[in-house]
N, C-alpha and C positions, 0 to 999 in steps of 0.2 A: 702429634701433630695437630688434629682437629681440633682440639680444645684449646690450644695456643691461637690456632687461625679465630676461632669465634671471639677469643677474648679482644685480640688484635680489632676485630671488626669494632665489637660493642666500645673501644676505647676510641674511634673514631667514625661514629654513626653518621655525620655529616657528610663526608666525602664517600662512604659506600653508598649511603642514600641517592648523593647527587649522581654516581655513577651509573646506580640502578637505574634512577628516572631517565638518563641518557640513552641505555641500551634501552629500556621499555620502549620509551618513544622511535628509536630508530628500528626496532622489530615491528611495532606497532602500526606505524604509518603505511608503508607499500603492502603490509598484509591488510589492513583495512581496505585501503582504495582499490585492492584484486578482489577483495570478498565481496564488499558491497556492489561495486562494477560487475561482476559475474552473476551475482543473483540477480542483481535489476534486469541482466542480459537473459536471462534463464526465464524469470518472470514472465517478461513481456513477449519473449517466443513463445512459453508454454500457453499464454491469454491468447495471442495472434493465432497460432495455429488450430484453436479449438473455437474458432471464430471466422469462417470462410469469406463473408461478405457481411458487409452493415452498408443499410443505406439510410440514406439522410438526406439532409437541405443541401442542393450544388453550393460548391464552392469554399465546404467547410470542412475538407476531410480528417486533419489532423484533428480537430477539435470535436469531431464526432466519432474518430476512432478513439481517444479519451475518454470522451463519456459514458461511452459504451462500454469497453472493454472496464477502464477503473471508475467509472462514475464522477470522473473529475467533472466539477463545476465551471461553466463555460456557457457564455454567451452564444449559443447555437439555438438560430430560429425553430421553432417547431415545426413538423412537419403534422400531417392531419390523420384519424384513424382511417378517413378514407383513404388513403393512401396504402396503409398494410392490409383493409379489406381487399383492393384492387390486386394487390400481389398474391394474397390467396387465392383469389379468384382465378387469376390469368394463369400462375406459374405451378407446377408441383413439386416444388418443395416447400418445406415448413418456414414461417414468418413467425418470429417471436419478437414483439414491441418492446421497448424500453422507452420510459417516460419518467425523469428525474423531475420529483413533483416536492422537494422540501427537504426537511432534515427530522432526524429524530436525535434530541440534544443539541451540540454547536457542530458537530463533524462526524457525523452517522447518516450517511445520504439512505433517502427514502425512494426505492425505486418499484415501479409499479411495472408488472410483466406478468405473463401466463403462466400457470404449472408447466407448460410446455419448455420454460427456461431449466427448471430445473432438472427435467429430464434429458435436457442437452448436455447440461454442466455435471451430470452424475452425482446430484447434491442429496446428500443422506438428512430427511428432516427428521429431527424426534419432536413429534407431536403431529399438527394435523397440518392440513394445505389450506389453500388459500380459498375457502368457499362461502364468505358472505363479505358482505361491504363490513368495514372496519376490523376486519383480521390482519394482523401481522406476523411476518416470520422475518425472525432478524438471524444474524450472521452470528458465527460463535463469538467473534471479538466483540461486537456490537452488544449481544446479552452480557458479557462479561463486565464492560464498561458501564451498561445501564443498570447493571444488578437486577437484573428483570428477569422474569421464570414464566413459563406457560401459564397462563391463566391471567396474568398480569394487564392493569391498564397504564398506557402511555400516552402523552399528550405531545404531539408536533411543536415547534416551535416556527416563528417567523424567521425568516432568511436574515432579519436585522432587528434590532431593538427600536431604531428611528423609523420602522416599516409602517405606516400607517394605514395603507390602503394594499389590500392584498388578500390572503387565503386565512382564514379566521384559524386558530389553533384546534385541531382535530383529533378526540378521544380513539383510541383505538388498542386492540385487544390483541395480546400475544399469543397466537396459538400455534406456533412451532420455533425450534431453534433449528438452523443448520449445524451440520457436523461440519470440525475444522476441515478446511480445504486450502491450507496457504495462498489461498487468491483475494482479489477483491470484495469479492462476497461475504469472506469474516466481515467485513467493516459496514455492511450494509444491512438495510432493513426493506424488507420486499412487502409491497402491495398487490392489489389487484388495480386493473385498470378503472374499473368502477369507484373502488375507493378514491383512487388520484383524482378522478374527474369529480368527485362528490367534494372532496377537500375542495378544490379549486372552484367550486360554485356550481355545476353544470346542474345539480343532480336537484329534482324534485320531488317533495314528499307532499302527503296529507297530512302527517302527524306532527308533533313539536319532537324537531331534532337537537335544535342548539339549546344550550341552556342559557337560559333567558339573565339569570346571575352572572356567569362568568363569560358569556358568549361564547362558549367552546362548542364546537359541534361535535355532538357525542354520537358517534357513528356505531356506537356497540347496544345503543337501546333497538327496541323492537320498530320506530318509526324508520330508522335506519334502513332495515331491512327491506322497507318497501319505496325507498328512492328510485326513482326512475329518471329517465335523459331523455328529453325532447328534443336536444340540440343535434343539429345536424351532423354528419361525421365529421364534414369539412371543418368544423367549428373544435371538435374535440383533439387536444394535442398530443403529441409524440413526440421523444427525443429523436430515436431513431428505430429501426428495424433490424433486428439479427436475421440474414436470410441463409437457411441451410438447403443449399441445391440437393435436387433427388440426382442430378448424375452432372456430368460435364456438359452435358448438352442443353441443359436445364440453366447452368449458370450461364453458360454463352449467351444463351435467347435472353437471360433477361439483363445482361452486360449491355448487348446489343440492343434493345428496347429502349434503355435508358439513355445511349449516346445516340439514336436515330431522330427519338421525339422531342420535342421541344418539354423538356419536363425541368420542376424545380426540385426533384431529387437528384442523385448522384449516389453512384457506388463506392465504395471503399474495401480494397482486400488488405485487410490488415497485416499480415503476413507480409505481401509484398511492399506496403510502405513502411514496414519495420526494415525491409532489407535496403528500400532506398534511402533509408536514414543512419543505417547502419555504418557508413563509412565517416559520415561526421561524429557518430557515435564513439566508434573507433578514435578516432583524431580526438575529441574530449579527454577520454580514457588514457591515451597516450599522454595526452598532457599534463593530466591528474598524477600520473603514475612518474613523469619527467619531476615536477614541482615536487614528488614525495622525496626521490632518491636523493635531490640536493638537499632536502631537510635532512633525509638521512646522513647523507655525508658530511655537513657542518654540523649536526650532533655527535658524529664520531669523531670528528676533530676535535671538538671540545671535551668528548669523554679520554681522547688522548693526552689532550693538556691537561685534563685535570688527574690524570693518571703519572705523569710526568713531574706535577708540583706535588704531588702527595710522595712520590721517592723523592723528591729533591727535600721537602720537610723530615722524611725520617731516615735520611744520612747519618745522624746520630744514632739511631737506635740501630742501624745496621754495622756502623762500627761499634758499638757497645756487644751485639752479639758476636761480632767476628771476635772480639777480646775473649769472650767466653770460651774460645775454641771452637764456636760451631763454624762450620765448612761454607764456603761462599755457594757452594751446590745447594746444601740444604737451608742457607736462605734463599737462592731463588725458588725452591719448591715451596719455601711457606708464603712468599708473595706473590708465586703463580697460584697457589692454592686460593688464595684470599681473592685474587682476581678471578678465578674462574668460579667460585660461589659466590659471589656480586654480580658476572657476567649472566651465569646460570639462570640465578634469581632476575635479574631483568628481563632475559629473555621469557620467564614463562609468565610475568607480568605484562608484558608486552603483547605475548601472545592470548592472554586473558582480555585485556582492552581491545585488541582486533575484533574478537569473540563479541564484546558487550558493543560494541562500535555497529558493527553488522548487525547484530539482533536490535539494536535500536533502530537503525534506519529501515530494514527490512520486516523485522518482526519474525 
């Protein structure tokens, strides 16, 4: 009977493929919505849980959190290195600076920070740390997309091809690659604060750092190692500061200090911020799932209509089989086996499609 079933399916490929497609869509749509939504929620929660407090410009809580946790480009007013140094000297916790200072390629954010960031994230670096101006550490995905290895030279790019005034392209040397972590770090490139400020034009050297022919700021030569900064800390920009409190008392003192004084700084607790927006997120997730279920219902109705149409068109075949002495039960089993094979194949394709959608969206 199996051979007869497959010969029957080969004789009517269009109907079988249409039904497979309908079942695949009906299977993939809700599965993909739940998979993507669940993965995003878990990733947000994990990242927020490992980032107790973010200090940034007052009044930009959501933008600062997105820029700090996921290196999302946003119009966030800068704070200064003086704010970072004051935090370090006033409170007993660890303050980790973050400065988004451009891109490598078109989509790989260039993030300036200190080695303490990698210790906090428990990042494993294959290679060296950021020891000198011009060193860059690539995330695992960034290294793959740039096809770059330790020892190679890379050049930063302007934010826009129309950008005529701004930091010049800078040449950097890859000194390390982060092990995959399934976080935003995988898709970023990391440099030291001094490298970022040199790119922004704050550094000063008594040697030739810029290549006259290409106007590229070469931060890999000996002159770059002698760069120094005469600028006041208040002029050196940062995007935000990740603060790791020593204890609960230290955290409460920090939050109270920022609230009491007339400060341009504000504190964001990412986990609390995420909890605040979870109701809106859950509502959006419910809406998307409802839309997906409506799509499933419509697809199943169309699939049922297709099945009924095929059975109607095969009525003459059914009469022929009956005239040959084949019982109605055997005919029903034949058609049922055909339908089961088509449905099972469609569900497998739908499951694979849902996985591909989740992988494409989340990585």
